[in-house]
C-alpha positions as a Markdown table, in Angstrom:
| # | Residue | x | y | z |
|---|---|---|---|---|
| 1 | Met | 70.7 | 100.3 | -112.8 |
| 2 | Ala | 69.7 | 103.1 | -115.1 |
| 3 | Ser | 72.4 | 104.5 | -117.3 |
| 4 | Cys | 72.4 | 108.2 | -118.2 |
| 5 | Ala | 74.1 | 109.3 | -121.3 |
| 6 | Gly | 76.0 | 112.6 | -120.7 |
| 7 | Glu | 75.8 | 115.7 | -122.7 |
| 8 | Asp | 78.1 | 115.9 | -125.7 |
| 9 | Ala | 80.9 | 118.5 | -125.7 |
| 10 | Asp | 79.7 | 119.9 | -129.0 |
| 11 | Ser | 76.1 | 121.0 | -128.4 |
| 12 | Ser | 75.9 | 122.9 | -131.6 |
| 13 | Glu | 74.6 | 119.8 | -133.4 |
| 14 | Asn | 71.2 | 120.0 | -131.7 |
| 15 | Thr | 68.4 | 119.9 | -134.2 |
| 16 | Asp | 65.5 | 122.3 | -134.2 |
| 17 | Ala | 63.0 | 119.4 | -134.1 |
| 18 | Asp | 61.9 | 119.9 | -130.5 |
| 19 | Ala | 61.6 | 123.6 | -130.9 |
| 20 | Met | 59.3 | 123.0 | -133.8 |
| 21 | Gly | 57.1 | 120.7 | -131.7 |
| 22 | Ala | 58.2 | 117.5 | -133.5 |
| 23 | Asp | 57.3 | 114.2 | -131.9 |
| 24 | Thr | 60.5 | 113.1 | -130.1 |
| 25 | Asp | 59.3 | 109.5 | -130.2 |
| 26 | Ala | 59.3 | 109.5 | -134.0 |
| 27 | Glu | 63.0 | 108.7 | -134.2 |
| 28 | Pro | 65.7 | 107.5 | -131.9 |
| 29 | Ala | 67.3 | 110.2 | -129.8 |
| 30 | Arg | 71.0 | 110.9 | -130.5 |
| 31 | Ala | 73.3 | 110.2 | -127.6 |
| 32 | Gly | 74.9 | 113.4 | -126.4 |
| 33 | His | 71.9 | 115.7 | -127.3 |
| 34 | Arg | 69.5 | 114.7 | -124.5 |
| 35 | Leu | 69.4 | 112.7 | -121.3 |
| 36 | Leu | 68.5 | 109.1 | -122.1 |
| 37 | Ile | 66.9 | 106.5 | -119.8 |
| 38 | Glu | 67.9 | 103.0 | -120.7 |
| 39 | Pro | 67.2 | 100.5 | -117.9 |
| 40 | Ala | 69.6 | 97.5 | -117.9 |
| 41 | Gly | 68.0 | 94.4 | -119.2 |
| 42 | Ala | 65.2 | 96.2 | -120.9 |
| 43 | Pro | 66.7 | 98.0 | -123.9 |
| 44 | Gly | 64.5 | 100.6 | -125.4 |
| 45 | Leu | 61.8 | 100.3 | -122.8 |
| 46 | Cys | 62.3 | 103.8 | -121.5 |
| 47 | Ser | 64.4 | 105.4 | -124.2 |
| 48 | Arg | 62.1 | 108.4 | -124.4 |
| 49 | Pro | 64.4 | 111.5 | -124.4 |
| 50 | Leu | 64.3 | 114.1 | -121.7 |
| 51 | Met | 65.2 | 117.7 | -122.4 |
| 52 | His | 68.0 | 119.1 | -120.4 |
| 53 | Arg | 66.3 | 121.3 | -117.8 |
| 54 | Ala | 66.3 | 121.8 | -114.1 |
| 55 | Ala | 63.6 | 119.7 | -112.4 |
| 56 | Pro | 61.2 | 121.7 | -110.2 |
| 57 | Ser | 62.0 | 121.5 | -106.5 |
| 58 | Ala | 58.4 | 120.3 | -105.7 |
| 59 | Ser | 57.6 | 116.7 | -106.4 |
| 60 | Leu | 54.7 | 115.7 | -108.5 |
| 61 | Val | 52.5 | 113.5 | -106.3 |
| 62 | Phe | 50.1 | 110.9 | -107.8 |
| 63 | Ala | 47.9 | 108.7 | -105.6 |
| 64 | Leu | 45.7 | 105.7 | -105.8 |
| 65 | Pro | 42.0 | 106.8 | -105.3 |
| 66 | Glu | 42.0 | 105.4 | -101.7 |
| 67 | Tyr | 44.8 | 107.7 | -100.7 |
| 68 | Ser | 43.6 | 111.0 | -102.1 |
| 69 | Gly | 43.3 | 112.5 | -98.6 |
| 70 | Met | 46.9 | 111.8 | -97.9 |
| 71 | Gln | 47.8 | 113.2 | -101.3 |
| 72 | Gln | 46.1 | 116.4 | -100.4 |
| 73 | Arg | 48.1 | 116.6 | -97.1 |
| 74 | Leu | 51.4 | 116.2 | -99.0 |
| 75 | Cys | 50.5 | 118.8 | -101.5 |
| 76 | Ala | 49.5 | 121.2 | -98.8 |
| 77 | Ala | 53.1 | 121.1 | -97.8 |
| 78 | Gly | 54.2 | 122.5 | -101.1 |
| 79 | His | 54.1 | 119.6 | -103.6 |
| 80 | Glu | 52.1 | 119.4 | -106.7 |
| 81 | Ala | 49.2 | 117.0 | -107.2 |
| 82 | Gly | 49.4 | 114.8 | -110.3 |
| 83 | Glu | 46.2 | 113.8 | -112.1 |
| 84 | Leu | 45.2 | 110.3 | -113.1 |
| 85 | Gln | 42.3 | 109.1 | -115.2 |
| 86 | Ile | 41.1 | 105.7 | -113.9 |
| 87 | Glu | 38.0 | 103.9 | -115.2 |
| 88 | Ala | 36.7 | 100.5 | -114.3 |
| 89 | Phe | 35.1 | 98.2 | -116.9 |
| 90 | Pro | 32.3 | 95.7 | -116.2 |
| 91 | Asp | 34.7 | 92.8 | -116.6 |
| 92 | Gly | 37.0 | 94.0 | -113.9 |
| 93 | Glu | 39.7 | 95.5 | -116.1 |
| 94 | Arg | 40.9 | 99.1 | -115.6 |
| 95 | Tyr | 41.7 | 101.9 | -118.0 |
| 96 | Met | 44.5 | 104.2 | -116.6 |
| 97 | Arg | 46.0 | 107.3 | -118.1 |
| 98 | Ile | 48.6 | 109.7 | -116.6 |
| 99 | Val | 47.1 | 113.1 | -117.4 |
| 100 | Ser | 49.8 | 115.3 | -115.8 |
| 101 | Glu | 53.1 | 115.7 | -117.7 |
| 102 | Val | 55.9 | 113.8 | -115.8 |
| 103 | Asp | 58.8 | 114.3 | -118.3 |
| 104 | Gly | 61.8 | 115.3 | -116.3 |
| 105 | Arg | 60.0 | 115.5 | -112.9 |
| 106 | Asp | 60.6 | 113.9 | -109.6 |
| 107 | Val | 57.5 | 111.8 | -109.3 |
| 108 | Val | 55.8 | 110.3 | -106.2 |
| 109 | Leu | 53.3 | 107.5 | -106.4 |
| 110 | Leu | 51.3 | 107.1 | -103.2 |
| 111 | Gly | 49.3 | 104.0 | -102.4 |
| 112 | Gly | 49.2 | 101.1 | -100.0 |
| 113 | Thr | 49.2 | 97.5 | -101.2 |
| 114 | Ile | 45.9 | 97.1 | -99.5 |
| 115 | Ser | 44.5 | 94.6 | -102.0 |
| 116 | Asp | 45.8 | 92.6 | -105.0 |
| 117 | Ala | 44.2 | 95.1 | -107.3 |
| 118 | Ala | 45.9 | 98.0 | -105.6 |
| 119 | Thr | 49.2 | 96.3 | -105.7 |
| 120 | Leu | 48.9 | 95.8 | -109.5 |
| 121 | Met | 47.9 | 99.4 | -109.9 |
| 122 | Met | 51.0 | 100.5 | -108.1 |
| 123 | Phe | 53.1 | 98.3 | -110.5 |
| 124 | Asp | 51.3 | 99.4 | -113.7 |
| 125 | Leu | 51.4 | 103.1 | -112.8 |
| 126 | Gly | 55.0 | 102.9 | -111.7 |
| 127 | Cys | 56.0 | 101.3 | -115.0 |
| 128 | Ala | 54.1 | 104.0 | -117.0 |
| 129 | Leu | 55.5 | 106.9 | -115.0 |
| 130 | Val | 59.0 | 105.8 | -115.8 |
| 131 | Arg | 58.1 | 105.1 | -119.4 |
| 132 | Tyr | 56.8 | 108.6 | -119.8 |
| 133 | Gly | 60.0 | 110.2 | -118.5 |
| 134 | Ala | 59.9 | 110.5 | -114.7 |
| 135 | Arg | 63.4 | 111.6 | -113.6 |
| 136 | Arg | 63.1 | 109.9 | -110.2 |
| 137 | Leu | 60.3 | 107.6 | -109.0 |
| 138 | Thr | 59.4 | 107.4 | -105.3 |
| 139 | Leu | 56.8 | 104.9 | -104.0 |
| 140 | Leu | 55.1 | 105.8 | -100.7 |
| 141 | Val | 53.5 | 102.8 | -99.2 |
| 142 | Pro | 51.9 | 103.6 | -95.8 |
| 143 | Tyr | 50.5 | 100.1 | -95.5 |
| 144 | Tyr | 52.4 | 97.1 | -97.0 |
| 145 | Gly | 50.1 | 94.1 | -97.4 |
| 146 | Tyr | 51.1 | 90.5 | -96.6 |
| 147 | Ala | 53.7 | 91.8 | -94.1 |
| 148 | Thr | 52.9 | 88.9 | -91.8 |
| 149 | Met | 53.7 | 86.4 | -94.5 |
| 150 | Glu | 57.4 | 87.2 | -94.4 |
| 151 | Arg | 58.7 | 83.7 | -93.9 |
| 152 | Ala | 57.8 | 80.1 | -94.6 |
| 153 | Val | 57.1 | 78.0 | -91.6 |
| 154 | His | 55.9 | 74.9 | -93.4 |
| 155 | Arg | 57.2 | 73.4 | -96.6 |
| 156 | Gly | 55.4 | 74.8 | -99.7 |
| 157 | Glu | 54.3 | 78.0 | -98.1 |
| 158 | Val | 54.5 | 81.1 | -100.3 |
| 159 | Val | 56.4 | 84.0 | -98.7 |
| 160 | Thr | 54.1 | 86.6 | -100.2 |
| 161 | Ala | 55.8 | 89.6 | -98.6 |
| 162 | Lys | 58.8 | 88.7 | -100.7 |
| 163 | Thr | 57.0 | 88.0 | -103.9 |
| 164 | Arg | 55.2 | 91.3 | -103.7 |
| 165 | Ala | 58.5 | 93.0 | -103.1 |
| 166 | Ala | 59.9 | 91.3 | -106.2 |
| 167 | Leu | 56.9 | 92.6 | -108.3 |
| 168 | Leu | 57.5 | 96.2 | -107.3 |
| 169 | Ser | 61.2 | 95.7 | -107.8 |
| 170 | Ala | 60.5 | 94.9 | -111.4 |
| 171 | Ile | 59.4 | 98.5 | -112.1 |
| 172 | Pro | 62.0 | 99.8 | -114.6 |
| 173 | Pro | 64.4 | 102.2 | -112.9 |
| 174 | Ala | 64.1 | 105.9 | -113.6 |
| 175 | Cys | 67.3 | 107.8 | -114.5 |
| 176 | Tyr | 67.8 | 109.1 | -111.0 |
| 177 | Gly | 66.6 | 105.8 | -109.5 |
| 178 | Asn | 63.6 | 104.3 | -107.8 |
| 179 | Arg | 62.9 | 104.4 | -104.0 |
| 180 | Ile | 60.2 | 102.9 | -101.8 |
| 181 | Phe | 59.3 | 104.2 | -98.3 |
| 182 | Leu | 57.3 | 101.8 | -96.1 |
| 183 | Leu | 55.7 | 102.6 | -92.8 |
| 184 | Asp | 56.0 | 100.5 | -89.6 |
| 185 | Leu | 56.5 | 97.1 | -91.2 |
| 186 | His | 55.6 | 94.0 | -89.3 |
| 187 | Ala | 59.0 | 92.5 | -89.8 |
| 188 | Glu | 62.3 | 94.4 | -89.9 |
| 189 | Gly | 63.7 | 92.2 | -92.7 |
| 190 | Ile | 61.1 | 93.1 | -95.3 |
| 191 | Pro | 63.1 | 96.1 | -96.8 |
| 192 | His | 65.8 | 93.6 | -97.8 |
| 193 | Tyr | 63.3 | 91.7 | -100.0 |
| 194 | Phe | 63.4 | 94.7 | -102.5 |
| 195 | Glu | 66.1 | 94.4 | -105.1 |
| 196 | Gly | 67.5 | 95.6 | -108.4 |
| 197 | Gly | 67.0 | 99.4 | -109.0 |
| 198 | Leu | 64.5 | 99.8 | -106.1 |
| 199 | Thr | 66.0 | 101.0 | -102.8 |
| 200 | Ala | 63.8 | 100.4 | -99.8 |
| 201 | Phe | 63.5 | 102.6 | -96.6 |
| 202 | His | 61.7 | 101.8 | -93.4 |
| 203 | Val | 59.9 | 104.8 | -92.0 |
| 204 | Tyr | 58.9 | 104.7 | -88.3 |
| 205 | Ala | 55.7 | 106.2 | -86.9 |
| 206 | Lys | 57.2 | 106.7 | -83.5 |
| 207 | Pro | 56.8 | 110.5 | -83.5 |
| 208 | Val | 53.0 | 110.1 | -83.9 |
| 209 | Leu | 52.8 | 107.1 | -81.6 |
| 210 | Arg | 54.6 | 108.7 | -78.7 |
| 211 | Glu | 52.2 | 111.7 | -78.8 |
| 212 | Val | 49.1 | 109.4 | -79.1 |
| 213 | Ile | 50.2 | 107.0 | -76.4 |
| 214 | Thr | 51.0 | 109.8 | -73.9 |
| 215 | Arg | 47.7 | 111.4 | -74.6 |
| 216 | Val | 45.5 | 108.4 | -74.1 |
| 217 | Gly | 47.6 | 107.0 | -71.3 |
| 218 | Gly | 47.4 | 110.0 | -69.0 |
| 219 | Ala | 49.6 | 110.6 | -66.0 |
| 220 | Asp | 50.3 | 107.1 | -64.9 |
| 221 | Phe | 50.0 | 104.0 | -67.2 |
| 222 | Val | 51.7 | 100.9 | -68.4 |
| 223 | Leu | 52.5 | 100.3 | -72.1 |
| 224 | Ala | 51.6 | 96.7 | -73.1 |
| 225 | Cys | 51.8 | 94.5 | -76.2 |
| 226 | Thr | 49.6 | 91.8 | -77.6 |
| 227 | Asp | 52.3 | 89.2 | -77.9 |
| 228 | Ala | 56.0 | 88.6 | -77.3 |
| 229 | Gly | 56.8 | 89.2 | -81.0 |
| 230 | Arg | 56.3 | 92.9 | -80.4 |
| 231 | Ala | 58.1 | 93.0 | -77.1 |
| 232 | Lys | 61.2 | 94.8 | -78.2 |
| 233 | Trp | 59.3 | 97.5 | -80.1 |
| 234 | Val | 56.9 | 98.1 | -77.2 |
| 235 | Glu | 59.8 | 98.2 | -74.8 |
| 236 | Ser | 61.5 | 100.9 | -77.0 |
| 237 | Leu | 58.3 | 102.9 | -77.1 |
| 238 | Ala | 57.9 | 102.6 | -73.3 |
| 239 | Asn | 61.4 | 103.8 | -72.7 |
| 240 | Asp | 60.7 | 106.8 | -75.0 |
| 241 | Val | 57.7 | 107.9 | -73.0 |
| 242 | Gly | 59.1 | 106.9 | -69.6 |
| 243 | Val | 56.7 | 104.2 | -68.6 |
| 244 | Thr | 56.9 | 100.5 | -67.7 |
| 245 | Ala | 56.3 | 97.8 | -70.4 |
| 246 | Ala | 54.1 | 94.7 | -70.0 |
| 247 | Phe | 54.0 | 91.6 | -72.1 |
| 248 | Val | 51.8 | 88.6 | -72.9 |
| 249 | Phe | 52.6 | 85.4 | -74.7 |
| 250 | Lys | 50.1 | 83.8 | -77.0 |
| 251 | Arg | 49.6 | 80.9 | -79.3 |
| 252 | Arg | 47.6 | 81.2 | -82.6 |
| 253 | Ile | 44.7 | 78.8 | -83.0 |
| 254 | Asp | 43.7 | 79.9 | -86.5 |
| 255 | Gly | 43.6 | 83.0 | -88.7 |
| 256 | Ser | 41.1 | 84.8 | -86.4 |
| 257 | His | 41.7 | 83.3 | -82.9 |
| 258 | Thr | 44.6 | 83.3 | -80.5 |
| 259 | Ala | 44.9 | 82.3 | -76.8 |
| 260 | Val | 47.1 | 83.9 | -74.1 |
| 261 | Ser | 49.4 | 81.3 | -72.6 |
| 262 | Ala | 51.4 | 83.5 | -70.2 |
| 263 | Leu | 51.7 | 87.1 | -68.9 |
| 264 | Asp | 54.7 | 89.1 | -67.7 |
| 265 | Ala | 53.3 | 92.3 | -66.3 |
| 266 | Gln | 52.8 | 94.5 | -63.2 |
| 267 | Val | 49.5 | 96.1 | -64.1 |
| 268 | Gln | 47.6 | 95.9 | -60.8 |
| 269 | Gly | 45.8 | 99.2 | -60.2 |
| 270 | Lys | 47.2 | 100.7 | -63.4 |
| 271 | Arg | 45.8 | 102.0 | -66.7 |
| 272 | Val | 47.1 | 99.9 | -69.6 |
| 273 | Val | 47.7 | 101.2 | -73.2 |
| 274 | Ile | 48.0 | 98.2 | -75.5 |
| 275 | Tyr | 50.1 | 98.9 | -78.7 |
| 276 | Asp | 50.3 | 96.6 | -81.8 |
| 277 | Asp | 51.6 | 97.4 | -85.3 |
| 278 | Met | 48.2 | 96.4 | -86.8 |
| 279 | Ile | 44.7 | 95.5 | -85.7 |
| 280 | Arg | 42.9 | 93.2 | -88.1 |
| 281 | Thr | 40.0 | 91.2 | -86.6 |
| 282 | Gly | 41.1 | 92.1 | -83.1 |
| 283 | Gly | 41.4 | 88.5 | -81.8 |
| 284 | Ser | 44.9 | 89.0 | -80.4 |
| 285 | Leu | 44.0 | 92.4 | -79.0 |
| 286 | Leu | 40.9 | 91.2 | -77.1 |
| 287 | Gly | 42.8 | 88.2 | -75.7 |
| 288 | Ala | 45.6 | 90.4 | -74.4 |
| 289 | Ala | 43.1 | 92.9 | -73.0 |
| 290 | Arg | 41.3 | 90.3 | -71.0 |
| 291 | Ala | 44.6 | 89.0 | -69.6 |
| 292 | Tyr | 45.6 | 92.5 | -68.4 |
| 293 | Arg | 42.1 | 93.1 | -67.0 |
| 294 | Asp | 42.3 | 89.9 | -65.1 |
| 295 | Ala | 45.7 | 90.9 | -63.8 |
| 296 | Gly | 44.3 | 94.0 | -62.2 |
| 297 | Ala | 44.3 | 96.7 | -64.9 |
| 298 | Thr | 41.9 | 99.5 | -64.0 |
| 299 | Ser | 41.2 | 100.7 | -67.6 |
| 300 | Leu | 42.4 | 99.9 | -71.1 |
| 301 | Ala | 43.1 | 101.8 | -74.4 |
| 302 | Ala | 44.3 | 100.4 | -77.7 |
| 303 | Val | 46.8 | 102.0 | -80.2 |
| 304 | Ala | 47.9 | 100.7 | -83.5 |
| 305 | Thr | 49.8 | 102.0 | -86.5 |
| 306 | His | 47.6 | 100.2 | -89.1 |
| 307 | Gly | 43.9 | 99.8 | -88.6 |
| 308 | Leu | 42.3 | 97.2 | -91.0 |
| 309 | Phe | 39.2 | 96.2 | -89.1 |
| 310 | Pro | 37.6 | 94.0 | -91.8 |
| 311 | Gly | 33.8 | 93.5 | -91.6 |
| 312 | Glu | 32.4 | 94.1 | -88.1 |
| 313 | Ser | 35.8 | 93.9 | -86.4 |
| 314 | Leu | 35.7 | 97.4 | -84.9 |
| 315 | Lys | 32.2 | 96.9 | -83.5 |
| 316 | Lys | 33.2 | 93.6 | -82.0 |
| 317 | Ile | 36.1 | 95.3 | -80.2 |
| 318 | Gln | 33.9 | 98.1 | -79.0 |
| 319 | Asp | 31.1 | 95.8 | -77.9 |
| 320 | Ser | 33.6 | 94.0 | -75.6 |
| 321 | Gly | 33.5 | 97.0 | -73.3 |
| 322 | Leu | 37.2 | 96.5 | -72.6 |
| 323 | Phe | 38.4 | 99.8 | -74.2 |
| 324 | Asp | 37.6 | 103.4 | -73.6 |
| 325 | Ala | 39.7 | 104.5 | -76.6 |
| 326 | Ile | 40.8 | 102.9 | -79.8 |
| 327 | Val | 43.3 | 104.8 | -81.9 |
| 328 | Cys | 45.2 | 104.2 | -85.2 |
| 329 | Thr | 46.7 | 106.1 | -88.1 |
| 330 | Asp | 45.3 | 106.7 | -91.5 |
| 331 | Ser | 47.9 | 104.4 | -93.1 |
| 332 | His | 45.1 | 102.1 | -94.3 |
| 333 | Pro | 42.0 | 103.8 | -95.9 |
| 334 | Arg | 39.7 | 101.5 | -93.9 |
| 335 | Ala | 40.5 | 103.6 | -90.8 |
| 336 | Leu | 39.1 | 106.7 | -92.3 |
| 337 | Glu | 35.9 | 104.9 | -93.2 |
| 338 | Leu | 35.4 | 104.1 | -89.5 |
| 339 | Ala | 36.3 | 107.5 | -88.1 |
| 340 | Ala | 32.6 | 108.3 | -87.7 |
| 341 | Gln | 32.1 | 105.1 | -85.7 |
| 342 | Gly | 34.2 | 106.1 | -82.7 |
| 343 | Leu | 37.7 | 105.2 | -84.1 |
| 344 | Val | 40.3 | 107.9 | -83.5 |
| 345 | Val | 42.4 | 108.4 | -86.6 |
| 346 | Glu | 45.8 | 110.2 | -86.7 |
| 347 | Pro | 47.4 | 111.4 | -89.9 |
| 348 | Val | 50.9 | 110.3 | -90.9 |
| 349 | Ala | 51.5 | 112.1 | -94.2 |
| 350 | His | 54.0 | 114.4 | -92.6 |
| 351 | Leu | 56.3 | 111.5 | -91.7 |
| 352 | Phe | 57.1 | 111.1 | -95.4 |
| 353 | Leu | 57.7 | 114.8 | -96.2 |
| 354 | Pro | 61.4 | 114.8 | -95.2 |
| 355 | Phe | 62.1 | 112.2 | -98.0 |
| 356 | Leu | 60.4 | 114.0 | -100.9 |
C-alpha cells in the first residue's frame, strides 16, 4: 500500500524553492515538508512531492478516445475534463502525454478493456497519472473484456480475466489509493481477481435495465434469459419489475454457435423480453428466441447491458425477423456506432457518478 509521510511539526524549515518556481524533481524531497508517494516494492517510482493543499472537490476525468462521449456526460455533472495527447505511429506504437496537471488531484481514468491495445493504454496511462502526482486514481471500466474467460475448464487454459486483472493491479498505488469500478460483470467472482493496492467494485446496471425492460415489455410480458447461467440474475430482475421469469438451457457447439437443449417457461400467448449481460455474435440470443417463439411467444424484444455486435452480427439478428426491439447500453463503444442502424442505446455514465 502507499505510504504517506506526515507533515513535520516544525514547518518553519520549508525552503523557498517551490515559491521561486524551482524544479521539485531536481532533488529529493525532504520528509516532513511535503506529502510523499512511495508505493511499496517500487521505491522512488512515485516520489514526486505534492504540495500540501486541499484537492478540488471535482474529479479530473480522463478517457480513452472511444469513451469521449461518456466523459462528456460525467463532466456535465460537475467534473472536469482532463486532456490527453495521443498519437499513433505507422509501426503501431503510440505516443501519449498527459496535458492537464494532475498533481494533488483526484483523477478518474475512463475506458473499457475493449481490446488488447485499450487495456495496455489503461495500464500505461494509469501508471503515468500516479507518477505525475494523482492523489487518488479511479479506473472506470464500463466493459471488462475477457469476462467469459474467468475460469479454466481444460488443463492449460489461460484464465485471461484474471491475468488482465493482475495487469491493472500492477499500477502503482496513489497516495489515497487506487479503485476500479466495473459494470455488470459476467461472473461475480471477477472483482476478487484484483489485488494489491487496487480495490475493485462491481456496479450494477439494474436502475437502467428495469426502466428499459418495463418500457419495451409493455403491460404484460415474461422476462427470459438465453441460458441457465443467467437464471438467478434474470429472476432477480423479473422480481424487481413484477413479472414471471423464463429459462432455457443450452449447450455450446463452438465460439459462435449454441443449441437449446431444454426450456422451462410459460410463454404461450405472451410477449417475451430476453435479457443477457452481453450480446456478441447473437448465436445464443437467436437460439433462445426461436425456442420461446416455438413455445408460443407472441412477440420478442432483446435487452443487454453490453452490446459488442462484431462484424454483421446486428444485421444478422435484425434479419432474423424475431425481434421488434433490440436495446443495450453504451458500455461498449460499438453500440454507439450502430445506433443509426436501429439499435437502441441507453447511457450509463450516471451510474458511476455516486462513486466519484
